[in-house]
C-alpha positions as CSV (number, residue, x, y, z in Angstrom):
1,X,44.4,102.4,177.6
2,X,43.9,105.5,179.7
3,X,47.3,108.0,180.5
4,X,47.4,110.8,182.6
5,X,50.3,113.1,183.7
6,X,51.4,112.1,187.1
7,X,53.8,115.0,187.3
8,X,55.7,117.7,185.2
9,X,59.2,118.3,185.9
10,X,61.1,121.2,185.7
11,X,63.4,120.0,183.3
12,X,60.4,119.4,180.9
13,X,59.8,115.9,181.4
14,X,56.5,114.4,181.7
15,X,55.6,111.3,183.9
16,X,52.9,109.4,182.8
17,X,50.4,107.0,184.7
18,X,47.7,104.6,183.6
19,X,44.8,103.8,184.5
20,X,41.7,105.6,186.3
21,X,43.1,108.8,188.4
22,X,41.2,110.8,191.1
23,X,42.4,113.8,190.8
24,X,41.7,116.9,187.9
25,X,44.2,118.5,186.6
26,X,43.6,122.2,184.7
27,X,45.3,125.0,182.8
28,X,48.3,124.1,180.8
29,X,48.7,120.5,182.4
30,X,45.5,119.7,181.3
31,X,46.4,120.9,177.5
32,X,49.7,118.8,177.9
33,X,47.8,115.8,178.6
34,X,45.5,116.4,175.7
35,X,48.3,116.5,173.5
36,X,50.3,113.2,174.9
37,X,47.3,111.2,174.9
38,X,46.4,112.3,171.3
39,X,50.2,111.5,170.0
40,X,49.9,108.1,171.8
41,X,46.5,107.0,170.9
42,X,45.9,104.9,168.0
43,X,43.6,106.5,165.5
44,X,39.4,106.1,165.8
45,X,37.4,106.9,162.9
46,X,34.4,107.5,165.1
47,X,36.0,110.2,167.8
48,X,38.5,111.3,165.2
49,X,41.1,111.0,167.7
50,X,44.5,109.6,167.9
51,X,47.6,109.8,165.5
52,X,49.2,105.9,165.1
53,X,52.3,107.1,165.8
54,X,53.2,104.6,168.3
55,X,52.0,102.0,165.9
56,X,54.2,103.5,163.2
57,X,57.4,104.1,164.9
58,X,56.9,100.4,165.9
59,X,56.9,99.2,162.7
60,X,59.5,101.7,161.1
61,X,63.2,100.6,161.4
62,X,65.4,102.3,164.1
63,X,68.2,102.3,162.1
64,X,66.8,105.4,160.0
65,X,66.2,108.5,162.3
66,X,64.6,110.4,159.8
67,X,62.0,108.0,159.1
68,X,61.5,108.1,163.1
69,X,61.3,112.2,162.8
70,X,59.1,112.2,159.9
71,X,56.6,109.9,161.9
72,X,56.9,112.3,164.7
73,X,56.1,115.4,162.6
74,X,53.3,114.0,160.9
75,X,51.9,112.8,164.1
76,X,52.6,116.0,166.3
77,X,50.8,117.7,163.2
78,X,47.8,115.5,163.0
79,X,47.3,116.0,167.0
80,X,47.3,119.7,166.6
81,X,44.3,119.4,164.0
82,X,42.6,116.8,166.2
83,X,43.0,118.9,169.2
84,X,42.0,122.3,167.3
85,X,39.2,121.0,165.6
86,X,37.5,119.0,169.1
87,X,38.2,122.4,171.3
88,X,36.2,124.6,168.6
89,X,33.1,123.1,170.5
90,X,34.3,123.1,174.3
91,X,34.1,125.7,176.9
92,X,37.8,125.9,178.1
93,X,40.0,128.5,179.5
94,X,42.4,130.2,177.0
95,X,45.4,128.2,179.2
96,X,43.6,125.1,178.2
97,X,42.9,125.8,174.4
98,X,46.0,125.0,172.3
99,X,47.6,127.6,170.0
100,X,50.5,125.4,168.8
101,X,52.6,122.2,169.1
102,X,56.1,122.7,168.2
103,X,58.2,119.4,167.2
104,X,61.6,120.0,169.1
105,X,63.7,117.1,169.1
106,X,63.5,113.0,169.0
107,X,65.8,111.5,170.7
108,X,66.3,107.9,169.6
109,X,68.0,104.9,171.6
110,X,68.4,101.4,171.6
111,X,64.7,100.2,171.0
112,X,63.6,103.2,172.2
113,X,62.8,106.8,171.6
114,X,61.5,110.3,173.3
115,X,60.1,113.3,171.7
116,X,60.5,116.7,172.8
117,X,57.7,119.1,172.2
118,X,56.8,123.1,172.9
119,X,53.3,123.2,173.8
120,X,51.9,126.9,173.6
121,X,48.1,127.8,174.6
122,X,45.9,130.4,173.6
123,X,46.9,132.4,177.2
124,X,50.5,132.5,175.7
125,X,51.6,130.0,178.0
126,X,54.3,127.7,176.8
127,X,55.9,124.3,178.4
128,X,58.7,122.2,176.9
129,X,57.9,118.7,177.7
130,X,59.8,115.1,176.9
131,X,57.5,112.3,176.2
132,X,58.7,108.8,176.7
């Protein structure tokens, strides 16, 4: 399934849409989209993309928030590594080039979760986003 950012709200919430999108985003929004896609995708050996985070969280016990936080932290580290590796051969602006992803928080509800991240570009622009 393809994901695209439909909006980045002022409170940091990211609204996602699925399927093909007709508009092209750039800059920090493009970088945020790459991070979200990487985190939400299943790992693919051929492309060396994805983290399996959703699969692992689904298999984990929602009763233990430490397990969920550990899975998210590992997925963020893996996503950052994948994106940095893949961007080495890309011609993109510094605003679209990843400097870091910082795990801020995970909020657990009944059968739901969301994660808050701080994404920083090489250009020094940052965004705090919440991924549902």
